[in-house]
C-alpha positions as a Markdown table, in Angstrom:
| # | Residue | x | y | z |
|---|---|---|---|---|
| 1 | Met | 56.0 | 98.5 | 63.0 |
| 2 | Lys | 56.9 | 100.6 | 60.1 |
| 3 | Ser | 60.4 | 101.9 | 60.8 |
| 4 | Gly | 60.7 | 105.7 | 60.9 |
| 5 | Lys | 56.9 | 106.3 | 60.8 |
| 6 | Gly | 56.0 | 106.0 | 64.4 |
| 7 | Leu | 53.5 | 103.6 | 65.8 |
| 8 | Asp | 51.2 | 101.7 | 63.5 |
| 9 | His | 47.4 | 101.4 | 64.1 |
| 10 | Phe | 47.6 | 98.2 | 66.0 |
| 11 | Gln | 50.3 | 99.5 | 68.3 |
| 12 | Arg | 48.3 | 102.7 | 68.9 |
| 13 | Val | 45.3 | 100.7 | 69.9 |
| 14 | Glu | 47.4 | 98.5 | 72.2 |
| 15 | Leu | 49.0 | 101.6 | 73.8 |
| 16 | Glu | 45.6 | 103.2 | 74.4 |
| 17 | Tyr | 44.4 | 100.0 | 76.1 |
| 18 | Ala | 47.5 | 99.8 | 78.2 |
| 19 | Val | 47.2 | 103.4 | 79.3 |
| 20 | Arg | 43.5 | 103.0 | 80.2 |
| 21 | Leu | 44.3 | 99.9 | 82.2 |
| 22 | Gln | 47.2 | 101.6 | 84.0 |
| 23 | Val | 45.0 | 104.6 | 84.9 |
| 24 | Val | 42.3 | 102.3 | 86.3 |
| 25 | Lys | 44.9 | 100.3 | 88.3 |
| 26 | Ile | 46.4 | 103.6 | 89.7 |
| 27 | Leu | 43.0 | 104.9 | 90.8 |
| 28 | Ile | 41.9 | 101.6 | 92.4 |
| 29 | Gly | 45.2 | 101.3 | 94.2 |
| 30 | Glu | 45.3 | 105.0 | 95.4 |
| 31 | Ala | 41.7 | 105.8 | 96.1 |
| 32 | Glu | 39.1 | 103.4 | 94.7 |
| 33 | His | 36.3 | 106.0 | 95.3 |
| 34 | Leu | 37.9 | 108.1 | 92.6 |
| 35 | Met | 36.8 | 105.6 | 90.0 |
| 36 | Glu | 33.5 | 107.4 | 89.8 |
| 37 | Tyr | 35.4 | 110.3 | 88.2 |
| 38 | Leu | 37.2 | 108.3 | 85.6 |
| 39 | Ser | 35.4 | 110.1 | 82.8 |
| 40 | Leu | 37.2 | 113.3 | 83.9 |
| 41 | Val | 40.6 | 111.9 | 83.1 |
| 42 | Val | 42.2 | 113.3 | 80.0 |
| 43 | Met | 45.4 | 111.6 | 78.7 |
| 44 | Gln | 47.6 | 112.6 | 75.8 |
| 45 | Ile | 49.6 | 110.1 | 73.8 |
| 46 | Asn | 52.2 | 111.1 | 71.2 |
| 47 | Pro | 51.4 | 108.6 | 68.4 |
| 48 | Ser | 54.9 | 109.0 | 67.0 |
| 49 | Asn | 56.8 | 107.6 | 70.0 |
| 50 | Gly | 54.1 | 106.5 | 72.5 |
| 51 | Tyr | 55.0 | 109.1 | 75.2 |
| 52 | Val | 52.1 | 109.5 | 77.6 |
| 53 | Leu | 51.1 | 112.6 | 79.6 |
| 54 | Val | 48.2 | 113.5 | 81.9 |
| 55 | Asn | 46.5 | 116.5 | 80.5 |
| 56 | Glu | 46.1 | 119.5 | 82.8 |
| 57 | Glu | 42.3 | 119.4 | 82.2 |
| 58 | Thr | 42.2 | 116.4 | 84.5 |
| 59 | Pro | 41.1 | 117.7 | 87.9 |
| 60 | Glu | 42.9 | 117.2 | 91.2 |
| 61 | Pro | 43.4 | 114.9 | 92.9 |
| 62 | Leu | 43.1 | 112.6 | 89.8 |
| 63 | Phe | 45.8 | 114.6 | 88.0 |
| 64 | Ser | 48.5 | 114.2 | 90.7 |
| 65 | Lys | 47.7 | 110.6 | 91.6 |
| 66 | Ile | 47.9 | 109.5 | 87.9 |
| 67 | Lys | 50.9 | 111.7 | 87.1 |
| 68 | Asn | 52.9 | 110.5 | 90.1 |
| 69 | Asn | 52.3 | 106.8 | 89.3 |
| 70 | Leu | 52.3 | 106.7 | 85.5 |
| 71 | Val | 54.9 | 104.5 | 84.0 |
| 72 | Gln | 56.0 | 105.5 | 80.5 |
| 73 | Pro | 56.2 | 102.9 | 77.8 |
| 74 | Lys | 59.6 | 101.6 | 76.9 |
| 75 | Pro | 61.1 | 103.5 | 73.9 |
| 76 | Lys | 60.6 | 101.7 | 70.6 |
| 77 | Lys | 63.7 | 101.0 | 68.6 |
| 78 | Gly | 63.7 | 102.5 | 65.1 |
| 79 | Val | 60.8 | 104.9 | 65.9 |
| 80 | Lys | 61.5 | 108.4 | 64.6 |
| 81 | Val | 59.4 | 111.3 | 65.9 |
| 82 | Ser | 57.9 | 112.8 | 62.8 |
| 83 | Ser | 55.5 | 115.3 | 64.4 |
| 84 | Ser | 54.4 | 116.7 | 67.7 |
| 85 | Leu | 50.8 | 115.8 | 67.1 |
| 86 | Gln | 49.2 | 114.4 | 70.2 |
| 87 | Val | 46.1 | 112.3 | 70.7 |
| 88 | Ser | 43.9 | 113.0 | 73.7 |
| 89 | Leu | 41.9 | 110.3 | 75.4 |
| 90 | Asn | 38.9 | 110.8 | 77.6 |
| 91 | Phe | 37.9 | 107.9 | 79.7 |
């Protein structure tokens, strides 16, 4: 990781994979039939610090089920937030 620059490319890819896996596990655990609607899930990741949000474009009940069960990544030491730019992920 480059200190003070946020997450590097590898860490961003790892984080995207971890978020995707977490969303799938949440949906399977809460209501497996909702997996059919995985493509409607929109997540936002702040690439500077890895903070993850469920975008409000995600329809209910997907939004609530994911939001209520989402575990934030542990803060990275030495990562300085350089911008509020967010990356949106559609599954």
